[in-house]
C-alpha angles and dihedrals in degrees: 000000000000115000115234113260124244091253090054092050091048090050093052090047092049091047094053092042089055090047101047107022094085091048092049091051091051090049094049097047090050084078097045115125092226137101089232126074094225142063144330102077110231101179142290119300140156091208094115091054106039106002121128094221097255093115105044100014095250128081124239120266093252093059102028110107091212095056094040091051092050091049090050091050090052090055090047087059101034098052097052090043092052093047095047093043092053094045097046091036090058091051091047092048090050091052093047096046103034109026124079119204141135115278096021093130091051092048090050090053091048089055088064095056096087088059094060097039111093112254092236092055091046091051094048091048093051091045093051093046096049093042091056091043091051093048092051095046093045091053090048099043096032092225138103117261101193093165088070091054126083110295142097094302092057090045089056091053092045095051092042090057092072104018089059089064092056096048090048091055093048094049094041090053089055094044090051089064094053117116104229092198086078090063091045090052091052091049090050088055091056102260118151122239092253092049092050090051092048099043105029114020104035095047088055090049095044097097091050091047091053093045093048090049092052092048091049092048091050096047092047094049094053100036114123114158099057093035092053090060096049106033122114128189093313104076122198120222100273091051092048090050090051092050092048091051091053091052093048130295121256132178087264086079089057091048092051090046091053093050089048091050091050091050093048090048091051093049091046090051092052090047090052089053093050090047089057090050089056091060 
């Protein structure tokens, strides 16, 4: 086996330095005992995580109501999006892999469109559609329909419009590997369709369902473009981070970024484990 040349090693080192150096700097300066999120280094401190605000005038992210509220709002969006994306993605995968009908190929291609449409355009389109729908229904019913207005409910629908495509592809890829003779054998032994689904098919799909749910959770938590167009007064974490940056960055941004990186890394690790289980 040929050993990699020095140029190849330098290229790999430069690539990973370019990839991870900004993240490492953010992580390091989250612990800087300074009111500014940049050099020079003034000593190690946990003030931007757990501080009460007496030292630098602003509390740490783990005690600041603004940051805690935004993290909670992100979970209020991400959990329903993940559950709905897995449920509907399983149904979509079943239709694409098992059903036979005219136009199935075209419908499968249409499902990919939300992935290539810019998130801002997708958000604006959803906002315009539901605003017109809300105006018409409110005039007809003579009542307020706040759930169709900008807010967390509309954010869930907006994120689901493209995350659903990804979960469908993940689950469909797993379903495509399934040996249907196992289902036929179960039917021959007298099992009902529901029992075959519960005891044969779903256990095989379980790693893909978990992986799809984790991917949906991750994509929802970090989504910015679509969320920005649909959010109301309750801002999820990426929107709060954007607002804080506009007001003036502080090391609290670094601390939140580090927590977000750790969460993403944990979810990615679990997804990697479930991907191995699929094999």
